[in-house]
C-alpha positions as CSV (number, residue, x, y, z in Angstrom):
1,X,-27.6,100.0,181.2
2,X,-30.2,99.7,184.4
3,X,-28.8,103.0,186.4
4,X,-28.7,105.2,182.8
5,X,-32.4,104.2,182.1
6,X,-33.1,105.2,186.0
7,X,-31.4,108.4,185.5
8,X,-32.8,109.1,182.1
9,X,-36.3,108.4,181.8
10,X,-37.2,111.3,184.5
11,X,-35.7,113.9,182.3
12,X,-37.1,112.5,179.0
13,X,-34.0,111.2,177.3
14,X,-34.0,107.5,177.5
15,X,-37.4,107.1,175.3
16,X,-35.5,109.7,172.5
17,X,-32.5,107.4,172.6
18,X,-33.8,104.2,172.9
19,X,-35.2,102.0,169.5
20,X,-37.8,100.1,171.0
21,X,-39.9,103.3,172.5
22,X,-43.8,103.3,171.6
23,X,-45.2,106.5,170.3
24,X,-46.9,107.6,173.6
25,X,-43.4,107.0,175.3
26,X,-41.7,109.4,173.0
27,X,-44.4,112.0,173.7
28,X,-43.9,111.5,177.4
29,X,-40.5,112.2,176.8
30,X,-41.4,115.7,174.8
31,X,-43.1,116.9,177.7
32,X,-40.9,115.8,180.3
33,X,-37.9,117.7,178.4
34,X,-40.7,121.1,178.1
35,X,-40.6,120.9,181.6
36,X,-36.9,120.3,182.6
37,X,-36.0,123.3,180.4
38,X,-38.7,125.4,182.4
39,X,-37.4,124.5,185.7
40,X,-33.9,125.2,184.4
41,X,-34.9,128.6,182.5
42,X,-36.8,129.5,185.6
43,X,-33.4,129.9,187.4
44,X,-31.2,131.2,184.8
45,X,-33.6,133.6,183.4
46,X,-33.7,135.9,186.9
47,X,-30.5,134.8,188.2
48,X,-28.3,135.6,185.2
49,X,-29.0,138.8,184.6
50,X,-29.2,139.6,188.3
51,X,-25.5,138.0,188.8
52,X,-24.0,139.6,185.6
53,X,-25.3,142.9,186.0
54,X,-27.9,143.9,188.6
55,X,-25.3,142.7,191.8
56,X,-22.9,145.4,192.5
57,X,-20.8,144.0,195.6
58,X,-18.3,141.9,193.7
59,X,-18.0,139.4,196.7
60,X,-21.9,138.3,196.5
61,X,-20.9,138.5,192.2
62,X,-18.5,135.6,193.2
63,X,-20.6,133.6,195.3
64,X,-23.2,133.6,193.0
65,X,-21.1,132.6,190.2
66,X,-20.3,129.0,191.5
67,X,-24.5,127.8,191.6
68,X,-25.4,130.0,188.7
69,X,-22.5,128.6,186.8
70,X,-23.3,125.0,187.8
71,X,-27.0,125.3,186.3
72,X,-25.9,127.0,182.9
73,X,-23.3,123.9,182.5
74,X,-26.0,121.7,183.3
75,X,-28.3,123.2,181.0
76,X,-25.8,122.8,178.4
77,X,-24.7,119.5,179.0
78,X,-28.5,118.4,179.3
79,X,-28.6,120.0,175.0
80,X,-25.7,117.9,174.1
81,X,-27.6,115.1,175.4
82,X,-30.8,115.5,173.5
83,X,-28.4,116.7,170.4
84,X,-26.7,113.3,170.7
85,X,-29.7,111.4,171.1
86,X,-29.5,109.1,168.0
87,X,-25.7,108.6,168.6
88,X,-26.6,107.7,172.1
89,X,-29.1,105.0,171.0
90,X,-26.4,103.4,168.6
91,X,-24.1,103.0,171.6
92,X,-26.8,101.5,173.2
93,X,-27.8,99.0,170.6
94,X,-24.3,98.3,170.3
95,X,-23.7,97.2,173.9
96,X,-26.9,95.4,173.6
97,X,-25.6,93.6,170.6
98,X,-21.9,92.5,172.3
99,X,-24.2,91.1,175.1
100,X,-26.2,89.1,172.4
101,X,-23.2,87.7,171.0
102,X,-21.2,86.8,173.9
103,X,-20.7,83.1,173.7
104,X,-17.7,81.9,176.5
105,X,-18.5,81.9,180.1
106,X,-15.5,83.7,180.9
107,X,-16.0,86.4,178.4
108,X,-19.2,87.3,180.1
109,X,-17.8,87.1,183.5
110,X,-15.3,89.6,182.2
111,X,-18.0,91.6,181.3
112,X,-20.0,91.3,184.4
113,X,-16.9,92.6,186.5
114,X,-16.9,95.7,184.2
115,X,-20.1,97.0,184.3
116,X,-20.3,96.3,188.5
117,X,-17.6,98.7,188.2
118,X,-19.7,101.2,186.1
119,X,-22.4,100.9,188.4
120,X,-20.7,101.4,191.4
121,X,-19.1,104.7,190.0
122,X,-22.9,106.0,188.9
123,X,-24.2,105.4,192.2
124,X,-21.1,107.1,193.9
125,X,-21.8,110.4,191.7
126,X,-25.8,109.8,192.5
127,X,-24.8,110.0,196.2
128,X,-22.2,113.0,196.1
129,X,-24.4,115.0,193.9
130,X,-28.2,114.4,195.4
131,X,-27.1,114.3,199.2
132,X,-24.5,117.7,198.8
133,X,-26.6,119.7,195.9
134,X,-30.1,118.7,197.7
135,X,-28.9,119.8,200.8
136,X,-27.6,123.0,199.6
137,X,-31.0,124.0,198.2
138,X,-33.3,123.0,201.3
139,X,-31.4,122.9,204.4
140,X,-29.3,126.3,203.6
141,X,-32.0,128.5,202.9
142,X,-34.6,127.0,205.5
143,X,-31.4,127.3,208.1
144,X,-30.6,131.0,207.2
145,X,-33.4,133.4,207.8
146,X,-32.7,137.0,208.8
147,X,-34.5,139.7,210.7
148,X,-34.5,143.1,210.3
149,X,-36.1,145.7,212.6
150,X,-37.5,143.2,214.6
151,X,-40.2,142.7,212.3
152,X,-39.5,141.8,209.0
153,X,-38.2,138.4,208.2
154,X,-36.1,137.9,205.5
155,X,-36.2,134.5,203.8
156,X,-33.2,133.8,201.4
157,X,-33.1,131.9,198.3
158,X,-30.5,129.8,196.5
159,X,-30.9,132.2,193.2
160,X,-31.6,135.8,193.4
161,X,-33.4,138.1,190.9
162,X,-36.9,137.5,191.3
163,X,-37.7,140.9,192.8
164,X,-37.9,142.6,189.3
165,X,-40.8,140.6,188.6
166,X,-42.4,140.2,191.8
167,X,-42.3,140.1,195.8
168,X,-40.5,137.0,196.3
169,X,-40.9,137.0,199.9
170,X,-44.4,137.4,200.0
171,X,-46.3,134.0,200.5
172,X,-47.4,131.5,198.2
173,X,-44.8,133.0,195.8
174,X,-41.7,132.3,198.4
175,X,-43.0,128.8,198.5
176,X,-43.4,128.3,194.8
177,X,-40.3,129.9,193.9
178,X,-38.4,127.3,196.7
179,X,-39.9,124.4,195.4
180,X,-39.1,125.4,192.0
181,X,-35.6,125.6,192.7
182,X,-35.6,122.1,194.1
183,X,-37.1,121.0,191.1
184,X,-34.2,123.0,189.0
185,X,-31.9,121.1,191.5
186,X,-32.9,117.8,190.6
187,X,-32.7,118.2,186.8
188,X,-29.3,119.6,187.1
189,X,-28.0,116.8,189.0
190,X,-29.8,114.7,186.7
191,X,-28.1,116.4,183.9
192,X,-25.1,115.6,185.4
193,X,-25.4,112.3,186.5
194,X,-26.7,111.0,183.6
195,X,-23.5,112.1,181.6
196,X,-21.3,110.5,184.0
197,X,-23.7,107.2,184.1
198,X,-23.1,107.2,180.4
199,X,-19.7,107.9,180.5
200,X,-18.7,105.3,182.9
201,X,-21.4,102.2,181.4
202,X,-19.4,103.1,177.8
203,X,-16.2,103.3,179.2
204,X,-16.4,100.1,181.3
205,X,-17.8,98.2,178.6
206,X,-15.1,99.3,176.2
207,X,-12.6,97.5,178.9
208,X,-14.5,94.4,178.8
209,X,-14.5,94.0,175.5
210,X,-10.6,94.9,175.4
211,X,-9.9,92.4,178.1
212,X,-11.7,89.7,175.7
213,X,-9.5,90.7,172.6
214,X,-6.7,90.0,175.0
215,X,-8.1,86.5,175.8
216,X,-8.7,85.9,172.0
217,X,-4.8,87.0,171.1
218,X,-3.7,84.4,173.9
219,X,-5.8,82.0,172.1
220,X,-4.5,83.0,168.7
221,X,-1.5,80.2,168.6
222,X,-2.7,77.3,170.3
223,X,-6.4,77.4,169.9
224,X,-7.4,76.1,173.3
225,X,-10.5,78.4,173.8
226,X,-11.8,77.7,170.2
227,X,-11.0,74.4,169.5
228,X,-12.1,73.4,165.2
229,X,-11.0,76.5,164.3
230,X,-7.3,77.3,162.4
231,X,-5.2,79.8,162.8
232,X,-7.1,82.3,159.9
233,X,-10.5,81.9,161.5
234,X,-9.1,82.9,165.1
235,X,-7.1,85.7,163.6
236,X,-10.1,86.7,161.1
237,X,-12.4,86.9,164.5
238,X,-9.6,88.7,166.1
239,X,-9.7,91.7,163.4
240,X,-13.4,91.6,163.5
241,X,-13.8,92.3,167.4
242,X,-11.0,94.7,167.2
243,X,-12.8,96.6,164.3
244,X,-15.9,96.5,166.3
245,X,-14.3,97.8,169.6
246,X,-12.5,101.0,167.7
247,X,-16.0,101.9,166.2
248,X,-17.4,101.7,169.4
249,X,-14.8,104.0,171.2
250,X,-14.9,106.4,168.2
251,X,-18.8,106.4,168.6
252,X,-18.5,107.2,172.6
253,X,-15.6,109.5,172.2
254,X,-18.1,111.5,169.7
255,X,-21.0,111.5,171.8
256,X,-19.0,112.6,175.0
257,X,-16.5,115.4,173.9
258,X,-18.1,118.3,174.6
259,X,-19.5,117.2,177.5
260,X,-16.2,116.0,178.9
261,X,-14.4,119.4,178.0
262,X,-17.6,121.4,179.6
263,X,-17.0,119.1,182.8
264,X,-13.4,120.0,182.9
265,X,-14.1,123.8,182.2
266,X,-17.1,123.6,185.0
267,X,-14.9,121.6,187.7
268,X,-11.7,123.6,187.3
269,X,-14.1,127.1,187.9
270,X,-15.7,125.4,190.6
271,X,-12.5,124.4,192.5
272,X,-11.2,127.9,192.1
273,X,-14.0,129.4,193.3
274,X,-14.2,126.8,196.7
275,X,-10.3,128.0,196.6
276,X,-11.4,131.6,196.9
277,X,-13.9,131.1,199.7
278,X,-12.0,129.5,201.6
279,X,-9.1,131.8,201.1
280,X,-11.2,134.6,202.3
281,X,-11.1,133.3,205.8
282,X,-7.2,134.4,206.1
283,X,-8.6,138.1,205.5
284,X,-9.0,137.7,209.6
285,X,-5.7,138.5,210.7
286,X,-5.4,141.3,208.3
287,X,-8.6,142.7,210.0
288,X,-7.3,141.9,213.7
289,X,-3.7,143.6,212.8
290,X,-5.1,146.9,211.5
291,X,-7.7,147.5,214.3
292,X,-6.6,150.4,217.2
293,X,-5.1,147.2,219.4
294,X,-3.0,150.4,220.8
295,X,-5.9,151.8,222.9
296,X,-6.6,148.5,224.5
297,X,-6.1,148.7,228.2
298,X,-3.5,147.1,229.7
299,X,-2.5,143.8,228.0
300,X,-5.5,143.1,226.4
301,X,-4.3,143.6,223.0
302,X,-2.3,140.3,223.3
303,X,-5.3,138.3,222.9
304,X,-5.3,139.2,219.6
305,X,-2.4,137.6,219.0
306,X,-3.9,134.0,219.4
307,X,-6.6,135.2,216.5
308,X,-3.7,136.7,213.9
309,X,-1.9,133.1,214.3
310,X,-5.2,131.1,213.7
311,X,-5.8,133.2,210.8
312,X,-2.4,132.0,209.0
313,X,-4.0,128.2,209.1
314,X,-7.2,128.9,207.5
315,X,-9.6,125.9,206.7
316,X,-8.6,123.7,203.5
317,X,-10.5,121.6,201.5
318,X,-8.9,118.1,201.6
319,X,-9.5,114.7,199.5
320,X,-10.7,112.4,202.8
321,X,-8.2,114.1,204.8
322,X,-5.0,112.4,203.2
323,X,-4.1,115.5,201.1
324,X,-5.2,119.1,200.4
325,X,-6.7,120.5,197.4
326,X,-3.6,122.5,196.2
327,X,-1.5,123.3,193.0
328,X,0.7,120.4,193.8
329,X,-2.3,117.7,193.7
330,X,-4.2,118.6,191.2
331,X,-1.3,119.8,188.7
332,X,-2.5,120.6,185.2
333,X,-6.4,121.5,186.5
334,X,-5.2,123.5,189.4
335,X,-2.4,125.3,187.3
336,X,-5.3,126.7,185.2
337,X,-7.5,127.6,188.1
338,X,-4.8,129.6,189.8
339,X,-5.0,132.1,186.4
340,X,-8.9,132.4,187.5
341,X,-8.1,132.6,191.1
342,X,-5.5,135.7,190.7
343,X,-8.0,137.3,188.3
344,X,-11.0,137.3,191.3
345,X,-8.2,138.6,193.5
346,X,-7.3,141.4,191.6
347,X,-10.7,142.4,191.0
348,X,-11.6,142.2,194.6
349,X,-8.8,144.3,195.9
């Protein structure tokens, strides 16, 4: 649980779920939770109403749905983690107890092998979320400044809507908002990574316990691993272990059922939006075809053929350049996303 502890501590969840935390640590957790909620609300309160009501351009509105929606789903995941603190704590205690009662070396080796799988999954989640997300929140705003009338410089923000309260372009307001957006991004990615880390840790631990159960079943008849015991004792041990595994998996399912549903819905919508963003490149061909190409001198109109041809092959998202992120690849998830995609196309046309 080391990586889980590192991720959950900064957002104030670990000391709320861990039974051996002191009162000062729990007080610190309450302060961190307040700071995290403030950081999330700092984004959602201005950007949410702006995206839904104030922004009239449907294309800009759709572009804002991605980051604002991710912030909202991260806040909901964070709330679920806090609401399930006691249940998560019981699962953590269950994992600790399993490590204390293990006796055989090969059983411990099975558990260690599964722990490494969970750590690798958590590490990958951290790398992808933090590198991609923090680049979006830092490099993109700093590298896309636009000038108007040769003198006024507009500095873009990832989340708009602050102009209703104060001048967000003036210093030091812009710098404060920029830093708060980075802090909010860290909280969002920490909440998402925490949920993934808990799921990976608990799932891999359950896999290790199932593998141990399989070795106990193989040893039921011969009793070579547990010498000095009869069949009744070995069967009783297997039954207790099986019931223990079933109770643990049931607890994990109760903890993560809402978070998994939210993750599925959010991932489907995000993939749908990414498809839509990439599909807008296909409008280049229509724009090139609809210009008054017949007014061009000589054979200059032939130069538009290359633009029109290239537009039939718009950029596509791929999974490691092995396959496209298409309906055939993601089947059920992307079948659902097509419904939202058609809705977006209907609204934006």
